[in-house]
N, C-alpha and C positions, 0 to 999 in steps of 0.2 A: 523099174529100178531107179532110185534117185541117184543123181551124181553126187560125188563126194562133197563138192562145193555147196550143194543144197542142204546137206545135213551137218556140215562142219560148223563149229562155233566160230565167232567172228572177232575181229579186232579192227582198229581204225583203217588199216590198209585195205581190208575187205570193203569197208564203207567207201573208200576212195575209188576202188575198182568199180563198184556198183553205181556210185553216183556219176562217175565219168561217162557211163553208158547212157544216161538220160539226156535227151535233146536239150541243148542250150545250157547245160550245167556248167557253172563257172566256179573255179576254185577261188576262195576268198578267205577272209577272217571275220570273226565276230567275237567280241569280248576278248580279243587277243588270242583266240584259238582258231585252228583250221576249220574252215566252213565251206559249204556249197550253197550257191545261190543260182536262181534262174530269173532272168530279166530284172536283176537287182534285188530280188526277194529271197530271203533266207529260207532254205528248206532243210538244212541239217548242219549241225556243228558239233565238234568234239568238245565235250564238257571239260571244264578246268580241273575236274577230279582225276582226269587222265584215264578213266575207266568206262565212261558213259558217252552215249550219243544223245543229242537233243534233236527231236523231230516234232513236227506239228501233227496234232490229231484233234478230232472233235472231242468236246468235253465228255459226252456220253461214252464214247469209245474208250477214252482215257480211263474213266472210272472202271469200266468193265475189265480192261487190260490189267490195271493195278490190282483189282480184286482177284482176278484169275491167276496172276503170277507176280506177287509183290517183290520177289527176289530179282526179277528181271525188269519190271516196269515200276517207276516211281516218279515223284516230283519233290522238289524242295519248295519252301515257302515262296521263293521268288516266282515260281511258275504257277502257283495256286490259281491265279485269276487270268491266266493266259492259256491258249490252246496248244500247249507243248507238253511233251513227256520225255523223261530220261529213260534210256535203255542201257542196262548193264551189258556191254558187249561180250563179256565172258559167258553170259547166259543166253545170248541170242543166236539162233541158227541163221545161216546165210539166207535161206529161202524166206524167212519171216522178215529179216532185215531188208531184203529186196522189196517186199511188199510195203513195209513202213516207209522206205525212202520214196517209192513211187507215189504213195498216198500224199506224203508231205510235199513232194515235187508238184503234184497236181494242184494242191491247195495254193502253193506259191504262184503257179502259173495263173490260176483263176484270180488270185489277188492282184496280180500285176496287170490284169485287163480291166479291173474295176476303175470307174472314174476317180480322178484325183480328189482328195478331200482330206479331212483330218485323219491322221494315221492312228491306228490302234495296235500297230505292230511294234512290240517292244524289242525286237531283235534286228533292227536295221543295221 
């Protein structure tokens, strides 16, 4: 049996609770909105629309997610060439949000251990 938290739909408070559980997660800001970083690398931020979360994903995964549930997953023109996706929090379940945050956190950790060079991260 799933816990209520696993099936409940989410809001940014849920995001904060889940993100704070990840090792090294730091509360920050990005583009003037609340955000979470690990080792200085962004892994999640509250979108300025006040309804969505921005997380990193692989391009292929992003396309599949948007095709499978366009009401929940989408991008704006700004994100077209970057490996980020927007998630409508009112449509996202807690369990899937937890998975999305963990994946984004892992990508940020991996990125923070790469040798320094020209940055392709548009969300510093």
